[in-house]
PADREN-992749 format. One record per residue (C-alpha): x, y, z. Coordinates in steps of 0.5 Angstrom, whole numbers, padded with zeros to 4 digits, always signed. Example, Ala and Ser with C-alpha at 12.3 -4.5 7.8 and 13.67 -1.06 7.14 Angstrom:
// residues 2
+0025-0009+0016/+0027-0002+0014/
//
This chain:
// residues 126
-0213-0094+0022/-0219-0099+0023/-0217-0105+0020/-0224-0108+0020/-0227-0102+0013/-0221-0107+0011/-0225-0113+0012/-0231-0109+0010/-0228-0107+0004/-0227-0113+0000/-0233-0117+0002/-0237-0111+0000/-0234-0110-0006/-0233-0118-0008/-0242-0118-0007/-0241-0114-0013/-0240-0120-0019/-0247-0124-0015/-0251-0117-0016/-0248-0116-0023/-0248-0124-0024/-0257-0123-0023/-0256-0116-0026/-0256-0121-0032/-0260-0126-0032/-0266-0121-0031/-0264-0115-0034/-0265-0111-0026/-0261-0109-0022/-0262-0105-0017/-0258-0099-0018/-0256-0094-0023/-0249-0095-0028/-0249-0087-0027/-0249-0089-0018/-0245-0093-0019/-0239-0092-0022/-0238-0086-0017/-0234-0090-0013/-0235-0085-0007/-0242-0087-0005/-0240-0095-0002/-0239-0096+0004/-0231-0096+0003/-0230-0091-0001/-0234-0086+0004/-0229-0090+0008/-0224-0088+0004/-0225-0081+0001/-0227-0079+0009/-0224-0075+0015/-0222-0083+0018/-0215-0082+0015/-0210-0079+0017/-0205-0075+0012/-0201-0080+0012/-0205-0086+0011/-0207-0082+0005/-0201-0081+0002/-0198-0087+0003/-0197-0093-0003/-0202-0098+0000/-0208-0092+0000/-0206-0090-0007/-0207-0095-0010/-0213-0098-0007/-0216-0091-0009/-0214-0093-0016/-0215-0099-0016/-0222-0098-0013/-0224-0093-0017/-0223-0098-0023/-0227-0104-0020/-0233-0098-0020/-0232-0096-0027/-0232-0104-0030/-0237-0106-0025/-0241-0099-0028/-0239-0101-0035/-0242-0110-0034/-0249-0106-0031/-0249-0101-0036/-0249-0108-0042/-0254-0111-0037/-0259-0108-0036/-0258-0106-0045/-0259-0113-0045/-0251-0114-0048/-0251-0121-0044/-0245-0124-0048/-0243-0117-0047/-0243-0116-0040/-0240-0124-0038/-0234-0123-0042/-0233-0117-0038/-0235-0121-0032/-0232-0127-0033/-0226-0131-0029/-0221-0128-0035/-0225-0121-0036/-0223-0115-0033/-0228-0114-0027/-0223-0121-0024/-0217-0120-0025/-0219-0111-0022/-0223-0114-0016/-0217-0119-0016/-0212-0114-0015/-0216-0109-0011/-0217-0116-0005/-0210-0116-0005/-0208-0108-0005/-0212-0108+0002/-0209-0115+0005/-0203-0112+0003/-0205-0106+0007/-0210-0109+0012/-0202-0114+0013/-0198-0108+0014/-0203-0104+0020/-0201-0111+0024/-0196-0112+0027/-0191-0117+0026/-0191-0122+0032/-0186-0121+0037/-0183-0129+0038/
//
């Protein structure tokens, strides 16, 4: 497994907070909520659900956890986008806030990605 994909995912998913904040502020976004909700259209989703991972990778507890969290991430991001585009700023900001559902799911996803990456890195031999 290429752990660079995990690093890229952490960075790319981190950028969504900024994109969603801009959408809340402007009422505009370069993707529709229905596109955002599709968890297999982003670069990480294509890798995660594609053919480059082995069956063993896809059967691991890390993969199963990340797959679920990744779906939740896209669902809440799409919900925030929908609210932002409808001008429902306060509701969108609540979901995006540091104590909101987006932050919770995002933190869990990042933590799970880091755990998966660590599991792929051989321990240093002393």
